[in-house]
BAKOL-856709 format. One record per residue (C-alpha): residue number from 0; x, y, z. Coordinates in steps of 0.25 Angstrom, whole numbers, plus 5000, padded with zeros to 4 digits. Layout:
BEGIN
+-----+------+------+------+
:  nr :    X :    Y :    Z :
+-----+------+------+------+
: NUM :    X :    Y :    Z :
...
+-----+------+------+------+
END
This chain:
BEGIN
+-----+------+------+------+
:  nr :    X :    Y :    Z :
+-----+------+------+------+
:   0 : 5070 : 4986 : 4950 :
:   1 : 5073 : 4972 : 4960 :
:   2 : 5058 : 4965 : 4960 :
:   3 : 5057 : 4968 : 4975 :
:   4 : 5059 : 4983 : 4973 :
:   5 : 5047 : 4982 : 4961 :
:   6 : 5039 : 4974 : 4972 :
:   7 : 5041 : 4983 : 4982 :
:   8 : 5036 : 4994 : 4976 :
:   9 : 5025 : 4987 : 4970 :
:  10 : 5021 : 4985 : 4987 :
:  11 : 5023 : 5001 : 4990 :
:  12 : 5016 : 5005 : 4980 :
:  13 : 5002 : 4994 : 4981 :
:  14 : 5002 : 4997 : 4993 :
:  15 : 4999 : 5010 : 4991 :
:  16 : 4991 : 5010 : 4979 :
:  17 : 4981 : 4998 : 4985 :
:  18 : 4979 : 5007 : 4996 :
:  19 : 4977 : 5018 : 4988 :
:  20 : 4968 : 5011 : 4979 :
:  21 : 4958 : 5007 : 4991 :
:  22 : 4959 : 5020 : 4998 :
:  23 : 4953 : 5023 : 4985 :
:  24 : 4941 : 5018 : 4988 :
:  25 : 4937 : 5028 : 5001 :
:  26 : 4939 : 5039 : 4990 :
:  27 : 4924 : 5046 : 4990 :
:  28 : 4919 : 5036 : 5003 :
:  29 : 4928 : 5044 : 5013 :
:  30 : 4920 : 5044 : 5027 :
:  31 : 4921 : 5060 : 5025 :
:  32 : 4929 : 5066 : 5014 :
:  33 : 4941 : 5072 : 5020 :
:  34 : 4945 : 5057 : 5023 :
:  35 : 4937 : 5054 : 5009 :
:  36 : 4951 : 5063 : 5002 :
:  37 : 4961 : 5060 : 5013 :
:  38 : 4959 : 5044 : 5008 :
:  39 : 4960 : 5047 : 4997 :
:  40 : 4973 : 5054 : 4997 :
:  41 : 4979 : 5045 : 5007 :
:  42 : 4975 : 5034 : 4993 :
:  43 : 4981 : 5046 : 4982 :
:  44 : 4994 : 5043 : 4992 :
:  45 : 4995 : 5030 : 4990 :
:  46 : 4991 : 5029 : 4976 :
:  47 : 5004 : 5040 : 4974 :
:  48 : 5013 : 5032 : 4982 :
:  49 : 5011 : 5020 : 4974 :
:  50 : 5013 : 5028 : 4962 :
:  51 : 5027 : 5030 : 4968 :
:  52 : 5030 : 5017 : 4970 :
:  53 : 5024 : 5009 : 4957 :
:  54 : 5032 : 5022 : 4950 :
:  55 : 5044 : 5018 : 4954 :
:  56 : 5042 : 5002 : 4952 :
:  57 : 5038 : 5004 : 4938 :
:  58 : 5051 : 5011 : 4935 :
:  59 : 5059 : 5001 : 4940 :
:  60 : 5050 : 4990 : 4934 :
:  61 : 5052 : 4997 : 4921 :
:  62 : 5069 : 4998 : 4921 :
:  63 : 5069 : 4985 : 4926 :
:  64 : 5060 : 4978 : 4914 :
:  65 : 5068 : 4987 : 4904 :
:  66 : 5082 : 4978 : 4911 :
:  67 : 5076 : 4964 : 4916 :
:  68 : 5061 : 4961 : 4908 :
:  69 : 5059 : 4947 : 4915 :
:  70 : 5060 : 4954 : 4928 :
:  71 : 5050 : 4965 : 4925 :
:  72 : 5041 : 4953 : 4919 :
:  73 : 5043 : 4945 : 4933 :
:  74 : 5038 : 4956 : 4940 :
:  75 : 5025 : 4961 : 4933 :
:  76 : 5024 : 4953 : 4922 :
:  77 : 5010 : 4954 : 4917 :
:  78 : 5010 : 4970 : 4918 :
:  79 : 5026 : 4970 : 4912 :
:  80 : 5023 : 4961 : 4898 :
:  81 : 5009 : 4968 : 4896 :
:  82 : 5011 : 4982 : 4895 :
:  83 : 5026 : 4982 : 4887 :
:  84 : 5029 : 4994 : 4894 :
:  85 : 5035 : 5002 : 4904 :
:  86 : 5027 : 5000 : 4917 :
:  87 : 5019 : 5013 : 4925 :
:  88 : 5015 : 5015 : 4938 :
:  89 : 5000 : 5010 : 4935 :
:  90 : 5004 : 4998 : 4927 :
:  91 : 5010 : 4994 : 4941 :
:  92 : 4998 : 5000 : 4948 :
:  93 : 4988 : 4996 : 4940 :
:  94 : 4991 : 4983 : 4933 :
:  95 : 4996 : 4972 : 4942 :
:  96 : 4989 : 4961 : 4946 :
:  97 : 4985 : 4958 : 4960 :
:  98 : 4998 : 4948 : 4964 :
:  99 : 5009 : 4958 : 4958 :
: 100 : 5002 : 4971 : 4969 :
: 101 : 5010 : 4970 : 4981 :
: 102 : 5003 : 4979 : 4990 :
: 103 : 4999 : 4975 : 5006 :
: 104 : 4984 : 4969 : 5007 :
: 105 : 4978 : 4978 : 5018 :
: 106 : 4981 : 4988 : 5005 :
: 107 : 4972 : 4981 : 4997 :
: 108 : 4961 : 4980 : 5007 :
: 109 : 4947 : 4984 : 5004 :
: 110 : 4946 : 4998 : 5011 :
: 111 : 4933 : 4994 : 5020 :
: 112 : 4928 : 5006 : 5029 :
: 113 : 4935 : 5018 : 5033 :
: 114 : 4942 : 5013 : 5044 :
: 115 : 4947 : 5000 : 5036 :
: 116 : 4956 : 5009 : 5026 :
: 117 : 4958 : 5018 : 5037 :
: 118 : 4966 : 5007 : 5046 :
: 119 : 4972 : 5002 : 5033 :
: 120 : 4977 : 5014 : 5029 :
: 121 : 4981 : 5018 : 5042 :
: 122 : 4991 : 5004 : 5042 :
: 123 : 4994 : 5006 : 5029 :
: 124 : 4998 : 5019 : 5030 :
: 125 : 5007 : 5017 : 5043 :
: 126 : 5014 : 5006 : 5035 :
: 127 : 5016 : 5013 : 5022 :
: 128 : 5023 : 5024 : 5032 :
: 129 : 5034 : 5019 : 5038 :
: 130 : 5037 : 5010 : 5024 :
: 131 : 5039 : 5024 : 5018 :
: 132 : 5044 : 5029 : 5030 :
: 133 : 5056 : 5016 : 5027 :
: 134 : 5056 : 5017 : 5010 :
: 135 : 5061 : 5031 : 5014 :
: 136 : 5074 : 5026 : 5016 :
: 137 : 5073 : 5017 : 5005 :
: 138 : 5086 : 5013 : 4998 :
: 139 : 5079 : 5015 : 4985 :
: 140 : 5076 : 5031 : 4981 :
: 141 : 5063 : 5031 : 4976 :
: 142 : 5057 : 5021 : 4986 :
: 143 : 5062 : 5031 : 4996 :
: 144 : 5057 : 5044 : 4989 :
: 145 : 5041 : 5038 : 4987 :
: 146 : 5043 : 5034 : 5003 :
: 147 : 5047 : 5048 : 5008 :
: 148 : 5037 : 5054 : 4996 :
: 149 : 5024 : 5043 : 5003 :
: 150 : 5027 : 5045 : 5019 :
: 151 : 5021 : 5058 : 5016 :
: 152 : 5008 : 5053 : 5013 :
: 153 : 5009 : 5040 : 5019 :
: 154 : 5010 : 5051 : 5032 :
: 155 : 4996 : 5056 : 5033 :
: 156 : 4990 : 5043 : 5029 :
: 157 : 4995 : 5037 : 5042 :
: 158 : 4990 : 5050 : 5050 :
: 159 : 4978 : 5050 : 5042 :
: 160 : 4974 : 5036 : 5044 :
: 161 : 4979 : 5035 : 5057 :
: 162 : 4971 : 5046 : 5062 :
: 163 : 4958 : 5038 : 5058 :
: 164 : 4963 : 5026 : 5062 :
: 165 : 4962 : 5034 : 5077 :
: 166 : 4947 : 5040 : 5075 :
: 167 : 4941 : 5027 : 5071 :
: 168 : 4948 : 5018 : 5081 :
: 169 : 4943 : 5030 : 5092 :
: 170 : 4933 : 5034 : 5085 :
: 171 : 4919 : 5028 : 5087 :
: 172 : 4915 : 5014 : 5090 :
: 173 : 4912 : 5011 : 5075 :
: 174 : 4925 : 5017 : 5070 :
: 175 : 4932 : 5010 : 5078 :
: 176 : 4925 : 4997 : 5077 :
: 177 : 4930 : 5001 : 5062 :
: 178 : 4944 : 5002 : 5064 :
: 179 : 4945 : 4990 : 5072 :
: 180 : 4937 : 4981 : 5060 :
: 181 : 4948 : 4986 : 5052 :
: 182 : 4958 : 4983 : 5060 :
: 183 : 4954 : 4969 : 5062 :
: 184 : 4953 : 4970 : 5045 :
: 185 : 4967 : 4976 : 5043 :
: 186 : 4976 : 4971 : 5053 :
: 187 : 4978 : 4958 : 5046 :
: 188 : 4984 : 4965 : 5035 :
: 189 : 4994 : 4974 : 5041 :
: 190 : 5005 : 4962 : 5044 :
: 191 : 5010 : 4963 : 5030 :
: 192 : 5014 : 4976 : 5031 :
: 193 : 5026 : 4972 : 5038 :
: 194 : 5028 : 4958 : 5031 :
: 195 : 5041 : 4960 : 5023 :
: 196 : 5040 : 4954 : 5009 :
: 197 : 5052 : 4950 : 5000 :
: 198 : 5053 : 4963 : 4993 :
: 199 : 5050 : 4972 : 5006 :
: 200 : 5062 : 4964 : 5014 :
: 201 : 5072 : 4963 : 5001 :
: 202 : 5071 : 4980 : 5001 :
: 203 : 5072 : 4981 : 5016 :
: 204 : 5085 : 4975 : 5016 :
: 205 : 5089 : 4985 : 5007 :
: 206 : 5084 : 4996 : 5011 :
: 207 : 5075 : 4999 : 4999 :
: 208 : 5061 : 4995 : 5005 :
: 209 : 5056 : 4995 : 5019 :
: 210 : 5054 : 4984 : 5030 :
: 211 : 5039 : 4982 : 5034 :
: 212 : 5044 : 4974 : 5044 :
: 213 : 5052 : 4986 : 5050 :
: 214 : 5040 : 4996 : 5048 :
: 215 : 5030 : 4986 : 5057 :
: 216 : 5033 : 4992 : 5070 :
: 217 : 5031 : 5006 : 5068 :
: 218 : 5019 : 5003 : 5062 :
: 219 : 5014 : 4995 : 5073 :
: 220 : 5018 : 5007 : 5083 :
: 221 : 5010 : 5017 : 5074 :
: 222 : 4997 : 5009 : 5071 :
: 223 : 4997 : 5006 : 5088 :
: 224 : 4999 : 5022 : 5090 :
: 225 : 4987 : 5024 : 5082 :
: 226 : 4978 : 5012 : 5087 :
: 227 : 4979 : 5018 : 5101 :
: 228 : 4975 : 5029 : 5098 :
: 229 : 4962 : 5024 : 5089 :
: 230 : 4961 : 5013 : 5101 :
: 231 : 4964 : 5001 : 5091 :
: 232 : 4972 : 4989 : 5096 :
: 233 : 4982 : 4983 : 5088 :
: 234 : 4977 : 4969 : 5084 :
: 235 : 4984 : 4957 : 5088 :
: 236 : 4981 : 4948 : 5077 :
: 237 : 4994 : 4945 : 5067 :
: 238 : 4993 : 4952 : 5053 :
: 239 : 4995 : 4941 : 5043 :
: 240 : 4989 : 4946 : 5030 :
: 241 : 5000 : 4948 : 5019 :
: 242 : 5002 : 4945 : 5004 :
: 243 : 5001 : 4956 : 4996 :
: 244 : 5014 : 4959 : 4995 :
: 245 : 5016 : 4947 : 4988 :
: 246 : 5003 : 4949 : 4980 :
: 247 : 4993 : 4941 : 4988 :
: 248 : 4982 : 4950 : 4989 :
: 249 : 4970 : 4950 : 4995 :
: 250 : 4955 : 4950 : 4987 :
: 251 : 4955 : 4963 : 4987 :
: 252 : 4965 : 4966 : 4979 :
: 253 : 4961 : 4961 : 4967 :
: 254 : 4947 : 4971 : 4966 :
: 255 : 4955 : 4981 : 4972 :
: 256 : 4964 : 4978 : 4957 :
: 257 : 4953 : 4979 : 4950 :
: 258 : 4949 : 4992 : 4953 :
: 259 : 4959 : 4996 : 4952 :
: 260 : 4967 : 4993 : 4940 :
: 261 : 4952 : 4991 : 4931 :
: 262 : 4956 : 5005 : 4925 :
: 263 : 4970 : 5003 : 4921 :
: 264 : 4968 : 4987 : 4917 :
: 265 : 4955 : 4991 : 4908 :
: 266 : 4962 : 5001 : 4901 :
: 267 : 4976 : 5001 : 4901 :
: 268 : 4983 : 5013 : 4898 :
: 269 : 4972 : 5022 : 4902 :
: 270 : 4974 : 5036 : 4904 :
: 271 : 4965 : 5049 : 4911 :
+-----+------+------+------+
END
């Protein structure tokens, strides 16, 4: 497995896993029971998508390691050397260090209030929907199959979160102010969606991956329609925060991983 493909699979998986972890923090704390269950199910959908990408990445990594150990050691030095066995999906999800994660920064931010989580989910789901739409035509049959399965779930995520954005934006004075505050905090992170990294550019050129820049106009059009109904304006400020695709994260990522990885790191290979 080439390095760019492996990194791309981690990127797709990490996005889903990290946001799934953040959404799971709402379990038992949602505003009403129905929506508590809804966001928990979205979290499970995302983690399920992450599993598919991690499984494919682990399979390819193991094949590569059997053929060229030096290349494997360069990709995952500590994990590869420490365990002395074939990697599994859990290893990739739970045992990497912070700088080895390639998720978008927006996914790792603290959950905030309900408006913040809703708007983040909407922004991400719209992008993910168009990303999966493009990946259904990937020249890699495994990626195409995962995208085809996942886009059905993502379509629901878009619809659910969009309805909530409209409800909050066009609701009470307080709900409107909360969604506007969430918008002011989140907008700066949306530009990273469309900032193509070297691994994305490489794979897009071969038809394996999706070109994030090509998604931007579709994303903007979809967001504009929902914002119009919600009584919200598209910010004019540039969205410049990025770094997640390079392994450069916010201060929140380490705390998230400490909680998420604690059991696996403290009791290696623990089983229920």
